[in-house]
N, C-alpha and C positions, 0 to 999 in steps of 0.2 A: 916441910912436905915437898916432894918433887912436883914440878910444874904440871906434868901430865896427870898426876893424881889429883892435884887441886882443881884442874879444869874438869876432871871427870866426876867430881862429886855432884850428886843429884841426877846422875844419868843412869840409864839402863842399857843393856846390850841391844844392838840394833835388831837382832832377831826377836827379842821380846817385844819390841815395838811393832813388828809385822804381825805378831800373834794377837795383838790387842784388838778386841772386838770394835768394829767401826762405830757402832751405836754409842759406845761410851764417850766418844768424842763429838757426837752430833749435838749441836746446840739448838737445833730447830727440828724436832721430830715432826713428821707429817701427821696431821690430825684427820679424823674422818670428815668427809665433806659436810655432813650435817652440822658437825661441831664448828667447822670453819665458817659456815654461813651464819650460825648463831653469833659467833664472835664478831663478824663483820657488821651484823645488824645491831650489835651493842654500840658501835660507833655512831654518833649523830650523823645523819645523812649529809648535812652541809659540810662535814669535815672529811668524809670518806674520799672525796675527790683528790685530796692532797696527800694522803698517807700512801707510802710505798707499798705497804702490806697491812691493811686494816686488821686482818685476822691475827696478826702478831703483836699488835699494840697491847701493852700491859696496863690495865687499869690500876688505880690505887698508887700511882707514882707521885712522889714529891720531888720536884726538880727546882734547884736553886742556881741561879747564874752567879758565878764568881768572877770578879774583875781583877785581873793581874795577880802578881805574886802577893800583894798586900792582903787580898782576901783568900786566895787559893791556898797558899802554903800554910797559914795558920789552921785552916779547916782540915787540910790533909794531915798535918801533924797531930792535931787534936784527935782525929780518928785513929791514927797509928798509936798514940799514947793510950787510947782507951781500948785497944784490941785485947780480946780475951782468948781467942782461939787461932785465928789465921789472918795473915796479911799477904795479899797478892799485889805486886807492883810490876808493871810493864811500862818501859819508857824508852824512847829513842836515845835520849842523852841523859847520862847520869854522871855529873861532873864531880871531880875531886876538888871542890872549892868550898867556900863558906856555906852555901846552900846545901851542896851535896853532903858535906860532913854533918850538917844539922840533921838531915834525914837519916844518914847512916847511923848516927848516935841513937836516934829514936828507935830505929829498926833493931839495932844490936841489943838495946835494953829490953825490948819486948821478946826477942829471941831468948835472952838469958832467963826471962821469966816463963819460958815454956811455950811461947806463941810460935806457931809454924809460920816462918817468913820465907817467901819465895819471890825472887826477882828475875825478870827478863830484861836485859839491856841489849841494844843493838850495837854490833861490833863497829860499824862505820860511824854511826851517830856518836858513840862514846870513844872514838878513836884517840882523842886527846887525853883520855883518862888512863893512867898507867894500870896495866893488868895486875901489877903487884897490889894495888889498892883493892881491887876486887878479891884477890886471893886472901888479903887480910880480913875482909868482910866474911869470906867463907870460913876462915879460921875462927871467927867470932860466932859462928852458928847460923849464918844466913845461907840459904840454898840459892845459888845463882846460876843462871843459864845465859850464855852469850849467844845471841841470835846471829846465825850465819857469819862465822869468823871470816875475816878478810884474807887470812893466810891459806894458800892452796893446799898445804899439807895437813890442814885441820879438817876433821869430820864436819860435813854439812857446810863447807865454806861456800861463799857466794859474794860477788862484788855488787851485783845490781839489785837483788831482792832484799829489801830492808824492812825492818819492823818499826814503822813510824807511829805506832799506837802509843797513847798515854792512858793507862788504866791503873787505878788503885781500887782494890776491893778489900774491905775489912769485915771479917766475921760474917760475910754474906749478908750484911745488914746495910752497908753504905758503900757507894761506888762513886768514883770521880773520873771524868774524862774531859778532854779539851786540848788546847794548844800548848800548855806549859810543860816543858821538860823540867828536869831537876838541875838547875844551874843558876849562877848569879845573874845571867842576862835577864831572867824573868823576875828576880827579886826586886822589891821597891828600892828607891834610892835611899830611904831612911835605914834600910838594912844593908846598905853597901852594894846594892845591885844596880843594874842598868835600867831597870824599870820599863822593859819592853811592854808594849800594849798588847794584851792577850786576854783570852776568855777561857774559863773552865766551867764545868757543870758538876754539881753534887746531886746524886740520885739516891732515893730511898724507895723501898717497896719491892714488889715482885721482880721488877726489871733488873735489880741488882744481881739476881741469880743468873740472868743471861750474860752479864758482864763477867761473872765468876766462871761460868762455863766456857766463855770465849777465851779467857786467859788459860784455862786448863787445856783446851784443845791445842793452843799454840805451844804450851809447855811440853805436853807429851809428844806432840808431833815433831818436836825438835830435840828429842832425846832426854827430856826431863823425866825423873822417876814418877811412876804412876802414884797418884794419891786419890783418896775418895772423892767422888764427884759431888757437887752440891745437889740438893734435892731438886726434882723437876718442878717447874712452875705450874701451879694449877691455873689453867687459862681462865677459870671463872673467879679466881681470887679477887676480892675487893671490887667486884663489879659495881659500877655506878659511883665510885668514890675516887677522889684524887684526880690526877692528870692521866692522860693516855700517852704512853711513851714506849719506845723500843730502843735497844742498843743495836745499831746496824754496823756490821763489819764486812769487809771483803775477805776473800780467801787467798791462800798462797798460790793456788792453781785455778780454782773455780770461783765463780761469782766475782770476777775481777771488777765488773762494772756496776755492782749493785748500788753503791753510794751515788755514783754519777747518775744512774737511772732514777734514783729517788729525787735528785735535784731536778732532772728533766721533767718528771711527772708533776712535781709541785709547781714548777714554772709554767707548764702547760695549763695547770688548773687555775693559775692566778687570774684574778678579776680586777684587782685595784692596784696592788703594789708589790714589787719584788725588791728585796733589800739583801745585798750580799756584801759581806766584809771578809776579804781573803788575803792572806799574806803573799801568796804566789799565784797571781791571776794570769794564767795562760790557758784559757778554756778551749776545749776541742770543738769541732764543728757542731755536734749535737747541742752542746750548751749554748754556743753562739747563735745557732739557729733558733733555739727555744727562746732566748732573750729577745731576738729580733721580732719573732712572731708575737711575743707578749707586748712589745711596744706597738706593733701594728694593731693589736686589739684595743689599744688605749690604756694599757697598764703602765703605771709609772715604775720604771726599772732604774735602780740606783746601785752603784757599786763603789765601795771604798777599798782602796789598795794602799800599800805603803808609798810614802813620798820618796823615801830612801830605803833600799833593800840591803840586807846583809849579803846577798848574792848578786853581784853586779851583772852577770850575764842575764839573770832573771829580770833584773830591773830594766835593762835595755829591751829585752824581748817583750816584757810586759808593756812598755810604752807603745809598741806597735800593736799589741793586742788591744790595749785601751783605745787607741785611735780607731781600730777596726770596729769595735762595738759602739763607740761613741757616734760613728757615722751612721749607725743603724738606729740612733735615738736613745741609746743607753746613757744615763747620766753618770759619768765617771768622776770620782773625786779622789784626790791624793791626800793621805794623812800627813799632817804637818809636824807631828811630834817625833819621838824616838821610834825605833823599829815597830811597825805594826805586824804582829805575828798571829792575830786572831783568825779563826775559821768558823764564822757564824753566818746564819742566814735566817731571814724571817719573811714569810709570804702571806699577804693579806692579814697579817697579825694573828694568824692561827696555826701556821706550820713553821716550826723552828728547828734548826739543827745547831749543835755546838759540838765540835770535835776536832779531829786531827787532819781532816781531808782538805788538801789544797786543790785548787782547780788547775792542775797541771798534769803533765804526762806521767811523772813519777808516782803520784797518788793513784792515777788510773791504771797504770800498767805494771808498776814494780812494787810499791809499798803495801804492807799491811796497814790498814787504816780503820778508824772507828769513829762513829758519831752517835750522839744521843739525839734521836728524832722525837720531838714532842709536838703533839697535835692538840690544839686548844687555845682559847683566847687568853687564859690566865698567864701562862708562861710566855706566850707570844707578845703580850703587851710589855713584859719586862725586857725581852730581847729588842723589841721595837724601840722602846725608850732609850736603850743603850745605843742602838744604831743612830737614832736621831741626835743623841748627844754627840756622838762621834762625827756626825756630819758638820757640826759647828766647829770642829777642829781640823777640817779638811778644806781643800781648795779644788775648784773644778779643773778637769782636763778634757779638752775638746780639740776640734780641728784647728782652731786658732792657736791653742797652746802648742800643738804639734808643729805648726808652721813656724812658730817663734823659736823652736829649738835650733841650735847650731847644726849646720849640715852634717857634721861628723857624728853627732849624736843620732840624727835620723838614719844615717848610714849604718851605724853600729846596731841600732834598733832593728832595722830590716834584716841585717845579717844574723843577729841573735835569734830573731823570731824564726828564721829558716831552720834553726837547730832546736826548736822548742820541744821536739820529741825526746831530746836527751836532757832537758832541764827539769 
């Protein structure tokens, strides 16, 4: 098959895209004011202060924290193997390695059994994966969309705007999101991987339909063939049961700061403890100001960052950012193990996020991102326990640590921090 034809599979003419009704891609239709008030009142009053949008929280959610590739990949593969109707996979990196081939094999088998399999991968994130490999997957029946090709002669090409989301939705019944891409870096050592320290989340309940609709919007907006939308979520479904959660994503052009705003709101609401674990910690001024104000209110603010980053420029810039917030009273600790790639937070044990969002300029200004926001003590206690366990495997970073660094590291740190808007 010619390359142009292979790349064009699963797409529709651009004119068809412009004719598509906007509401078919809208994941969050506006509800009447009275109904929004009723939904807000459903959320316990002591929890409303933390939620970014209480009226959008879905009741009846089951959320499970998955730790690293050892727990995440088996759960994802089990869901894929059990698929009966549809598999939606959106990932920044899809590697042609042992882990990637394991997922590819499972997806191909389900496609051969008649399951509708759609994949979005990011062109830059998966740059090291040969396009011929994706063409072979297309030939095996997988519908694949390359997000923003890096080549200027390709349709919808772009170098800066990336799809950093990680979403898997199976049969609109179960969804996964978090920090893990599809690659050996995240697989456990027993499976031949590098065992990067990361977190993922498994979701069940009405919130899964929001993740499905989010995938569909990205798929169609970027040239993917139109397919039936998942059913609308009944806002009153499962009221009073399960956890309260929502899938929160930023947009390609609008709502760029929606996840950052959720962080800021929850930090401002904190009364006792703010715990953030993030792979690329280069917070902008609103986040830094919110953390400093929390400290001044007497809140215990703790941050865990990688001890050694896979991106050296970020590692150096991050040291200066760590010094800056530590001088404001934030307790910063560096992970002592292999690369820490997690993006989780828990505040007062009741507001939690697990997702793809890094506290850096790329996530705020350039990337498509997604987080699962869960409000309530049940899941919060689980995330808090994981954070506290990770504290035991980390070491403090403060002004004394900074001054003990060689002069050239402090110089490179200041220099890299000056370019944080590009990191």
